[in-house]
N, CA, C and O of each residue as an XYZ file, in Angstrom:
748
protein
N      69.515     43.411     34.649
C      68.887     42.864     35.844
C      69.887     42.508     36.990
O      69.784     42.883     38.158
N      71.105     41.537     36.340
C      72.019     41.340     37.204
C      72.895     42.528     37.638
O      73.631     42.392     38.616
N      72.850     43.703     36.948
C      73.801     44.944     37.366
C      72.904     45.376     38.488
O      73.498     45.631     39.536
N      71.604     45.513     38.492
C      70.804     46.355     39.652
C      70.750     45.268     40.883
O      70.501     45.738     41.993
N      70.967     43.833     40.773
C      71.065     43.315     42.004
C      72.547     43.575     42.566
O      72.803     43.654     43.767
N      73.440     43.692     41.582
C      74.716     43.731     42.149
C      74.887     45.287     42.956
O      75.548     45.414     43.987
N      74.306     46.192     42.411
C      74.336     47.524     43.052
C      73.399     47.474     44.365
O      73.514     48.290     45.280
N      72.582     46.561     44.355
C      71.878     46.715     45.812
C      72.658     45.843     46.851
O      72.643     46.076     48.060
N      73.300     44.874     46.295
C      74.055     44.251     47.319
C      75.200     45.118     47.710
O      75.538     45.279     48.883
N      75.802     45.687     46.659
C      76.969     46.634     46.955
C      76.555     47.580     48.231
O      77.177     47.784     49.273
N      75.241     48.105     47.773
C      74.921     49.510     48.745
C      74.422     49.019     50.090
O      74.313     49.742     51.081
N      74.107     47.636     50.036
C      73.653     47.089     51.521
C      74.831     46.689     52.303
O      74.861     46.824     53.527
N      75.986     46.107     51.489
C      76.900     46.115     52.307
C      77.689     47.272     52.595
O      78.237     47.253     53.697
N      77.878     48.266     51.881
C      78.453     49.576     52.470
C      77.568     50.195     53.578
O      78.114     50.743     54.536
N      76.186     50.126     53.478
C      75.409     50.534     54.549
C      75.768     49.583     56.015
O      75.854     50.030     57.159
N      75.958     47.994     55.519
C      75.980     47.577     56.864
C      77.707     47.796     57.338
O      77.960     47.707     58.540
N      78.517     47.997     56.639
C      79.986     48.202     57.120
C      79.712     49.639     57.913
O      80.026     49.754     59.098
N      79.124     50.685     57.190
C      79.013     51.850     58.252
C      78.430     51.831     59.442
O      78.784     52.536     60.387
N      77.377     50.907     59.459
C      76.549     50.621     60.443
C      77.476     49.872     61.684
O      77.441     50.166     62.878
N      78.185     48.977     61.129
C      79.109     48.299     61.916
C      80.185     49.102     62.485
O      80.590     48.895     63.629
N      80.703     50.088     61.667
C      81.761     51.009     62.107
C      81.304     51.998     63.374
O      82.010     52.454     64.273
N      79.947     52.161     63.142
C      79.478     53.044     64.200
C      79.258     52.495     65.387
O      79.424     53.210     66.375
N      78.821     51.052     65.567
C      78.243     50.587     66.717
C      79.330     50.368     67.987
O      80.553     50.464     67.895
N      78.705     50.112     68.960
C      79.439     50.096     70.157
C      80.305     48.917     70.323
O      81.201     48.967     71.166
N      80.121     47.798     69.565
C      80.754     46.651     69.606
C      82.265     47.195     69.165
O      83.229     47.228     69.930
N      82.269     47.582     67.882
C      83.574     48.154     67.204
C      84.124     49.210     67.586
O      85.352     49.286     67.545
N      83.363     50.251     68.039
C      84.085     51.337     68.587
C      84.527     51.145     70.105
O      85.331     51.910     70.637
N      84.062     50.290     70.626
C      84.563     49.759     72.146
C      86.123     49.440     71.894
O      86.930     49.714     72.783
N      86.530     48.881     70.726
C      87.995     48.835     70.671
C      88.948     50.110     70.565
O      90.143     50.083     70.862
N      88.316     51.135     70.141
C      88.763     52.354     69.998
C      88.887     53.132     71.288
O      89.683     54.071     71.305
N      88.298     52.890     72.199
C      88.349     53.582     73.417
C      89.680     53.640     74.153
O      90.213     52.598     74.534
N      90.211     54.795     74.356
C      91.542     54.813     75.185
C      91.148     54.862     76.811
O      90.214     55.420     77.387
N      92.344     53.979     77.348
C      92.024     54.098     78.662
C      92.721     55.156     79.681
O      93.947     55.142     79.788
N      92.202     55.762     80.174
C      92.683     56.818     81.093
C      93.207     56.345     82.371
O      92.458     56.202     83.338
N      94.636     56.060     82.429
C      95.600     55.306     83.552
C      95.462     56.128     84.841
O      95.849     55.580     85.873
N      94.955     57.385     84.921
C      94.885     58.203     85.931
C      93.483     57.920     86.721
O      93.412     58.072     87.941
N      92.468     57.533     85.995
C      91.168     57.227     86.566
C      90.778     55.567     86.332
O      90.074     55.160     85.408
N      91.243     54.931     87.118
C      90.715     53.427     87.469
C      89.247     53.753     87.938
O      88.838     54.715     88.588
N      88.440     52.453     87.314
C      86.982     52.572     87.621
C      86.915     51.576     88.958
O      85.773     51.476     89.406
N      87.685     51.008     89.497
C      87.911     50.714     90.961
C      89.269     50.510     91.534
O      90.151     50.113     90.773
N      89.507     50.708     92.635
C      90.921     50.824     93.194
C      90.798     50.010     94.608
O      89.731     50.043     95.220
N      91.904     49.288     95.101
C      92.163     48.633     96.195
C      93.234     48.710     96.660
O      94.026     48.217     95.857
N      93.953     49.223     97.935
C      94.960     48.826     98.568
C      95.065     47.940     99.600
O      94.482     48.056    100.678
N      95.821     47.034     99.275
C      95.754     45.665    100.677
C      96.987     45.437    100.853
O      97.939     45.922    100.240
N      96.980     44.406    102.021
C      98.644     44.089    102.391
C      98.399     42.384    102.361
O      97.348     41.935    102.818
N      99.308     41.592    101.866
C      99.081     40.103    101.719
C     100.349     39.860    102.855
O     101.452     40.399    102.943
N      99.723     38.865    103.631
C     100.917     38.359    104.680
C     101.032     36.998    104.269
O     100.143     36.265    103.836
N     102.555     36.688    104.508
C     102.838     35.510    103.902
C     103.839     34.876    104.977
O     105.003     35.277    104.976
N     103.438     33.916    105.879
C     104.348     32.866    106.896
C     104.636     31.709    106.113
O     103.737     30.922    105.815
N     105.713     31.560    105.788
C     106.151     30.329    105.243
C     106.515     29.242    106.339
O     107.137     29.470    107.377
N     105.972     27.912    105.885
C     106.236     26.631    106.762
C     107.735     26.315    106.854
O     108.520     26.307    105.906
N     107.964     26.101    107.919
C     109.457     25.977    108.354
C     109.533     24.561    109.216
O     110.628     24.336    109.731
N     108.606     23.698    109.401
C     108.586     22.531    109.920
C     108.245     22.611    111.474
O     107.939     21.555    112.028
N     108.271     23.610    112.104
C     107.532     23.982    113.417
C     106.262     25.094    113.504
O     105.861     25.513    114.590
N     105.786     25.437    112.442
C     104.813     26.493    112.460
C     103.484     25.856    111.753
O     102.836     26.606    111.023
N     103.140     24.796    111.896
C     101.898     24.316    111.242
C     100.986     24.945    111.315
O     100.435     25.116    110.227
N     100.379     25.558    112.414
C      99.238     26.343    112.849
C      99.315     27.452    112.228
O      98.263     27.724    111.649
N     100.212     28.284    112.098
C     100.496     29.565    111.491
C     100.595     29.825    110.027
O     100.200     30.805    109.395
N     101.147     28.849    109.656
C     101.833     28.783    108.335
C     100.836     28.867    107.092
O     100.008     27.980    106.885
N     100.962     29.923    106.328
C     100.188     30.286    105.020
C     100.867     29.878    103.519
O     100.349     30.032    102.412
N     101.950     29.412    103.785
C     102.690     28.757    102.418
C     103.600     27.627    102.792
O     104.011     27.286    103.901
N     103.807     27.147    101.643
C     104.628     25.898    101.693
C     105.212     25.455    100.368
O     104.541     25.365     99.340
N     106.689     25.147    100.469
C     107.269     24.381     99.260
C     106.858     23.279     98.838
O     106.845     22.405     99.706
N     106.482     22.946     97.741
C     106.169     21.689     97.739
C     107.047     20.882     96.635
O     106.831     19.728     96.266
N     108.098     21.753     96.184
C     109.170     21.331     95.529
C     110.330     22.176     95.781
O     110.351     23.317     95.318
N     111.158     21.788     96.373
C     112.386     22.312     96.952
C     113.796     21.800     96.286
O     114.404     20.946     96.931
N     114.250     22.159     95.300
C     115.480     21.201     94.756
C     116.470     21.839     95.388
O     116.398     22.934     95.946
N     117.565     21.006     95.270
C     118.714     21.200     96.014
C     119.931     21.431     94.485
O     119.832     21.002     93.335
N     120.783     22.106     95.012
C     122.136     22.268     93.817
C     121.613     22.816     92.510
O     121.972     22.270     91.467
N     120.771     23.881     92.480
C     120.486     24.331     91.178
C     120.768     25.843     91.360
O     120.152     26.729     90.768
N     121.841     26.044     92.310
C     122.280     27.353     92.066
C     121.877     28.214     93.397
O     121.377     27.640     94.364
N     122.122     29.628     93.394
C     121.952     30.178     94.522
C     120.761     31.298     94.641
O     120.693     32.326     95.315
N     119.891     30.717     93.760
C     118.620     31.710     93.592
C     117.352     30.961     93.567
O     116.390     31.433     92.961
N     117.273     29.783     94.203
C     116.277     29.001     94.632
C     115.409     28.383     93.287
O     114.218     28.076     93.248
N     116.437     28.311     92.198
C     115.616     27.894     90.765
C     115.001     26.637     90.968
O     115.593     25.718     91.536
N     113.706     26.533     90.484
C     112.842     25.289     90.665
C     111.984     25.209     91.950
O     111.157     24.303     92.051
N     112.149     26.129     92.944
C     111.485     26.178     94.216
C     109.983     26.328     93.642
O     109.705     27.121     92.743
N     109.179     25.593     94.177
C     107.612     25.643     93.910
C     106.934     25.995     95.045
O     107.262     25.324     96.024
N     105.968     26.952     95.266
C     105.532     27.352     96.681
C     103.845     27.449     96.307
O     103.468     27.960     95.252
N     103.005     26.950     97.205
C     101.608     27.068     97.124
C     101.237     28.019     98.348
O     102.131     28.133     99.186
N     100.099     28.692     98.571
C      99.796     29.328     99.333
C      98.443     29.929     99.289
O      97.752     30.163     98.298
N      98.134     30.181    100.808
C      96.665     30.708    100.981
C      96.726     31.737    102.193
O      96.305     31.497    103.324
N      97.284     32.850    101.796
C      97.361     33.985    102.812
C      96.594     34.969    102.842
O      96.040     35.453    101.855
N      96.480     35.404    104.139
C      95.496     36.389    104.519
C      95.802     37.835    104.139
O      96.902     38.374    104.259
N      94.588     38.443    103.624
C      94.941     39.951    102.919
C      94.292     41.077    103.925
O      93.135     40.822    104.260
N      94.777     42.104    104.377
C      94.081     42.970    105.129
C      94.333     44.367    104.638
O      95.149     44.600    103.747
N      93.587     45.328    105.261
C      93.456     46.538    104.832
C      94.569     47.351    105.158
O      94.945     48.253    104.410
N      95.204     47.038    106.407
C      96.391     47.659    106.857
C      97.694     46.844    107.129
O      97.619     45.626    106.968
N      98.800     47.352    107.497
C      99.963     46.414    107.679
C      99.866     45.311    108.916
O     100.705     44.431    109.110
N      98.830     45.504    109.609
C      99.052     44.561    110.837
C      98.470     43.169    110.426
O      97.400     42.983    109.846
N      99.413     42.179    110.854
C      99.041     40.582    110.311
C      97.561     40.242    111.261
O      96.661     39.489    110.889
N      97.593     40.901    112.377
C      96.402     40.524    113.276
C      94.890     41.145    112.823
O      93.783     40.785    113.222
N      95.226     42.172    111.882
C      93.753     42.874    111.460
C      93.139     41.731    110.639
O      93.659     40.793    110.034
N      91.886     42.107    110.811
C      90.725     41.207    110.258
C      91.067     41.220    108.696
O      91.100     42.246    108.016
N      91.311     39.953    108.237
C      91.173     39.402    106.660
C      90.114     40.212    105.841
O      88.977     40.278    106.308
N      90.377     40.786    104.747
C      89.432     41.245    103.868
C      89.022     40.231    102.796
O      87.899     40.057    102.323
N      90.407     39.464    102.454
C      90.413     38.453    101.371
C      91.326     37.422    101.831
O      91.836     37.376    102.951
N      91.497     36.571    100.849
C      92.687     35.578    100.728
C      93.300     35.557     99.258
O      92.614     35.725     98.250
N      94.569     35.348     99.256
C      95.140     35.195     98.163
C      95.620     33.819     98.244
O      96.293     33.427     99.197
N      95.260     33.024     97.187
C      95.370     31.477     96.996
C      95.724     31.271     95.687
O      95.118     31.717     94.713
N      96.873     30.479     95.673
C      97.626     30.073     94.363
C      99.027     29.608     94.574
O      99.373     28.907     95.524
N      99.887     30.083     93.540
C     101.265     29.450     93.682
C     102.282     30.442     93.037
O     101.963     31.331     92.248
N     103.599     30.168     93.489
C     104.714     31.028     92.672
C     105.752     30.050     92.668
O     105.887     29.157     93.504
N     106.665     30.325     91.423
C     107.979     29.299     91.512
C     109.031     30.279     91.013
O     108.802     31.119     90.143
N     110.316     30.096     91.685
C     111.450     30.504     91.127
C     112.042     29.984     89.997
O     112.428     28.818     89.920
N     112.161     31.087     88.806
C     112.469     30.551     87.736
C     113.730     31.282     87.320
O     113.965     31.102     86.125
N     114.617     32.053     87.940
C     115.604     32.864     87.359
C     116.918     31.936     87.985
O     117.071     31.641     89.171
N     117.768     31.588     86.902
C     118.922     31.169     87.570
C     120.013     32.222     87.987
O     120.914     31.941     88.777
N     119.849     33.603     87.330
C     121.138     34.282     87.538
C     120.684     35.323     88.381
O     121.462     36.242     88.638
N     119.340     35.315     88.930
C     118.752     36.592     90.102
C     117.428     35.512     90.622
O     116.894     34.523     90.119
N     117.244     36.274     91.869
C     115.685     36.098     92.543
C     114.796     36.523     91.609
O     114.767     37.702     91.257
N     113.892     35.500     91.062
C     112.836     35.890     90.053
C     111.797     35.028     90.226
O     112.052     33.890     90.620
N     110.415     35.428     89.954
C     109.314     34.188     90.369
C     108.377     34.642     89.390
O     108.279     35.823     89.056
N     107.609     33.597     88.876
C     106.271     33.551     87.940
C     105.286     33.242     89.159
O     105.449     32.393     90.036
N     104.216     34.139     89.003
C     102.956     33.702     90.130
C     101.741     33.548     89.306
O     101.672     33.960     88.148
N     100.679     32.880     89.996
C      99.302     32.853     89.573
C      98.575     33.097     90.830
O      98.918     32.408     91.791
N      97.624     33.964     90.993
C      96.997     34.122     92.367
C      95.733     34.293     91.949
O      95.473     34.655     90.802
N      94.724     34.014     92.965
C      93.447     34.513     93.007
C      93.304     35.142     94.227
O      93.652     34.542     95.244
N      92.699     36.616     94.302
C      92.497     37.279     95.341
C      90.886     36.835     95.811
O      89.976     37.327     95.144
N      90.604     36.098     96.719
C      89.212     35.676     96.989
C      88.525     36.390     97.978
O      88.865     36.254     99.153
N      87.486     37.229     97.624
C      86.679     37.746     98.550
C      85.515     37.121     98.855
O      84.952     36.433     98.004
N      84.977     37.289    100.177
C      83.901     36.612    100.761
C      83.358     37.266    101.617
O      83.239     36.766    102.736
N      82.842     38.642    101.339
C      82.303     39.532    102.529
C      81.179     40.029    102.011
O      80.720     39.600    100.952
N      80.510     41.174    102.838
C      79.332     41.787    102.574
C      79.597     42.798    101.590
O      78.711     43.238    100.857
N      81.168     43.298    101.543
C      81.392     44.367    100.652
C      81.798     43.916     99.219
O      81.547     44.656     98.268
N      82.466     42.634     99.030
C      82.507     42.143     97.721
C      82.916     40.797     98.068
O      83.666     40.350     98.936
N      81.989     40.103     96.848
C      82.071     38.607     96.654
C      82.730     38.164     95.236
O      82.316     38.755     94.238
N      83.688     37.203     95.084
C      84.260     36.846     93.817
C      85.752     36.892     93.878
O      86.349     36.982     94.951
N      86.364     36.830     92.692
C      87.519     36.737     92.790
C      88.402     37.878     91.939
O      87.620     38.501     91.222
N      89.479     38.251     91.819
C      90.656     38.856     91.135
C      91.682     37.817     90.872
O      92.325     37.246     91.752
N      91.795     37.604     89.525
C      93.083     36.664     89.005
C      94.131     37.544     88.731
O      93.864     38.458     87.951
N      95.550     37.470     89.303
C      96.710     37.981     88.808
C      97.512     36.909     88.587
O      97.611     35.922     89.315
N      98.249     37.184     87.270
C      99.290     36.219     87.083
C     100.422     36.785     86.062
O     100.124     37.580     85.171
N     101.802     36.288     86.274
C     102.795     36.872     85.607
C     104.072     36.976     86.107
O     104.240     36.466     87.215
N     105.115     37.558     85.527
C     106.564     37.940     85.927
C     106.526     38.728     87.385
O     105.765     39.684     87.533
N     107.335     38.301     88.384
C     107.341     39.130     89.541
C     108.711     39.045     89.973
O     109.151     38.233     90.786
N     109.496     40.139     89.236
C     110.847     40.155     89.669
C     111.069     41.166     91.071
O     111.241     42.382     91.160
N     110.981     40.052     92.137
C     110.669     40.800     93.387
C     111.705     41.376     94.078
O     111.582     41.837     95.213
N     113.010     41.367     93.260
C     114.042     42.394     93.929
C     113.884     43.818     93.745
O     114.460     44.682     94.407
N     112.884     44.048     92.593
C     112.688     45.464     92.180
C     111.459     45.796     93.250
O     110.514     45.193     93.759
N     112.117     47.276     93.283
C     111.161     48.064     94.444
C     109.540     47.897     94.363
O     108.854     47.645     95.353
N     109.116     48.040     93.280
C     107.884     47.962     92.750
C     107.618     46.972     91.429
O     108.548     46.927     90.624
N     106.648     46.323     91.191
C     106.443     45.463     90.040
C     104.755     45.580     89.613
O     103.794     45.527     90.380
N     104.759     45.723     88.402
C     103.590     45.699     87.969
C     103.093     44.277     87.390
O     103.725     43.584     86.592
N     101.839     43.982     87.948
C     101.518     42.645     87.308
C     100.208     42.834     86.690
O      99.620     43.912     86.771
N      99.649     41.645     85.971
C      98.256     42.270     85.040
C      97.227     41.430     85.746
O      97.417     40.228     85.926
N      96.099     42.070     86.163
C      95.034     41.371     86.492
C      94.199     41.094     85.252
O      93.640     41.912     84.521
N      94.234     39.682     85.165
C      93.523     39.183     84.089
C      92.220     38.630     83.890
O      91.852     37.952     82.931
N      91.538     38.996     84.920
C      89.996     38.739     85.064
C      89.785     38.364     86.614
O      90.560     38.462     87.566
N      88.394     37.875     86.522
C      87.788     37.987     87.767
C      86.360     37.159     87.694
O      85.876     36.722     86.650
N      85.852     37.045     88.854
C      84.471     36.263     88.940
C      83.496     37.208     89.757
O      83.997     38.325     89.878
N      82.549     37.119     90.209
C      81.387     37.666     90.898
C      81.361     38.983     90.623
O      81.060     39.467     89.532
N      81.752     39.721     91.841
C      81.696     41.288     91.516
C      82.851     41.721     90.346
O      82.789     42.760     89.689
N      83.731     40.874     90.250
C      84.756     41.476     89.234
C      84.744     40.461     87.794
O      85.750     40.034     87.228
N      83.607     40.269     87.474
C      83.539     39.418     86.180
C      84.327     40.158     85.178
O      84.076     41.353     85.025
N      85.130     39.669     84.568
C      85.689     39.780     83.234
C      86.634     41.121     83.352
O      86.977     41.789     82.376
N      86.945     41.361     84.529
C      87.823     42.754     84.618
C      89.053     42.605     84.268
O      89.530     41.471     84.262
N      89.722     43.569     83.950
C      90.977     43.566     83.678
C      91.951     44.968     84.366
O      91.267     45.974     84.554
N      93.286     45.076     84.699
C      93.878     45.911     85.392
C      95.140     45.622     85.815
O      95.677     44.560     85.501
N      95.789     46.614     86.633
C      97.116     46.328     87.171
C      97.220     46.144     88.641
O      96.423     46.743     89.363
N      98.234     45.284     89.208
C      98.442     45.408     90.250
C      99.765     45.533     90.587
O     100.615     44.678     90.337
N     100.017     46.849     91.298
C     101.434     47.260     91.685
C     101.727     46.773     93.123
O     101.281     47.296     94.144
N     102.641     45.563     93.051
C     103.173     45.306     94.170
C     104.442     45.872     94.964
O     105.470     46.112     94.331
N     104.392     46.045     96.069
C     105.738     46.726     96.785
C     105.975     45.644     98.014
O     105.102     45.365     98.835
N     107.153     45.150     97.999
C     107.387     44.374     99.253
C     107.781     45.308    100.532
O     108.938     45.722    100.592
N     107.162     45.536    101.212
C     107.228     46.487    102.335
C     107.674     45.907    103.653
O     107.944     46.724    104.533
N     107.802     44.536    103.943
C     108.525     44.105    105.051
C     109.030     42.571    104.556
O     108.387     41.859    103.785
N     110.370     42.210    105.191
C     110.393     40.964    105.075
C     111.549     40.396    106.590
O     112.471     41.020    107.116
N     111.127     39.335    106.838
C     111.588     38.851    108.089
C     112.353     37.454    107.871
O     111.843     36.369    108.151
N     113.592     37.612    107.356
C     114.340     36.496    106.548
C     113.472     35.587    105.672
O     112.859     36.137    104.757
N     113.331     34.158    105.849
C     112.596     33.192    105.061
C     111.409     32.843    105.535
O     110.680     32.052    104.936
N     111.060     33.473    106.801
C     109.590     33.020    107.576
C     108.464     33.942    107.257
O     107.334     33.479    107.413
N     108.591     35.277    106.801
C     107.570     36.253    107.020
C     107.958     37.309    105.940
O     109.098     37.773    105.915
N     106.829     37.749    104.892
C     107.057     38.912    104.002
C     105.606     39.577    103.857
O     104.487     39.063    103.837
N     105.899     40.495    103.793
C     104.166     41.320    103.635
C     104.298     42.283    102.249
O     105.076     43.232    102.166
N     103.461     41.883    101.276
C     103.398     42.797    100.042
C     102.206     43.689    100.081
O     101.069     43.273    100.302
N     102.567     45.145     99.821
C     101.466     46.015     99.591
C     100.976     45.859     98.103
O     101.774     45.854     97.166
N      99.712     45.740     97.953
C      99.164     45.347     96.548
C      98.052     46.768     96.197
O      96.986     47.006     96.766
N      98.647     47.488     95.194
C      97.733     48.671     94.783
C      96.845     48.139     93.512
O      97.462     48.076     92.448
N      95.609     47.790     93.503
C      95.073     47.281     92.390
C      94.343     48.228     91.956
O      93.537     48.869     92.631
N      94.641     48.402     90.536
C      93.745     49.226     89.896
C      92.954     48.731     88.599
O      93.527     48.450     87.546
N      91.548     48.654     88.797
C      90.685     48.181     87.731
C      90.350     49.070     86.640
O      89.881     50.177     86.906
N      90.564     48.658     85.262
C      90.169     49.616     84.280
C      89.144     49.304     83.532
O      88.577     50.166     82.860
N      88.702     47.838     83.542
C      87.676     47.303     83.043
C      86.609     46.763     83.948
O      86.890     45.725     84.548
N      85.491     47.274     84.131
C      84.730     47.082     85.383
C      83.130     46.831     84.894
O      82.547     47.706     84.254
N      82.631     45.860     85.169
C      81.165     45.679     84.766
C      80.267     45.643     85.641
O      79.073     45.483     85.387
N      80.885     45.827     87.073
C      79.902     45.830     88.348
C      80.098     47.008     88.813
O      79.498     47.382     89.820
């Protein structure tokens, strides 16, 4: 009798294992991403106007920690921002989103930042956020940063944001082209 129960339990476990292996939950981990075919793609331009003491009305970012004497690469400087994002390179174009968040300089031997940004959409086309965070070696011509999630139309999305700094005007203004490719889309 015990032998028969053992065989039934064993066959049930084998059946459940095969069923689980074939299910969408487990097989979804086996999916390979086709990096040439994102489910959504956006190309935007972020405009940053740094606060310099005289431009309170136009400033979109400000240093809240500005250490002195820690080398030539702004090590320890911490900036918060609320920057407009446009479809083209023109700062005066209608914003399609805003980038809100912060970045800080953490390289002691080169200009290097780490950032945490939310691209906030509130229009008839898209509502929600895309969250980008990671290492930004901004002296490189292009940088890939992970899209680590989102809300609203971008709930739980994943992808890559390729940054290219396409204009710098001293310490007062810079523009970043953001090529965002999403590979996990639920809407």
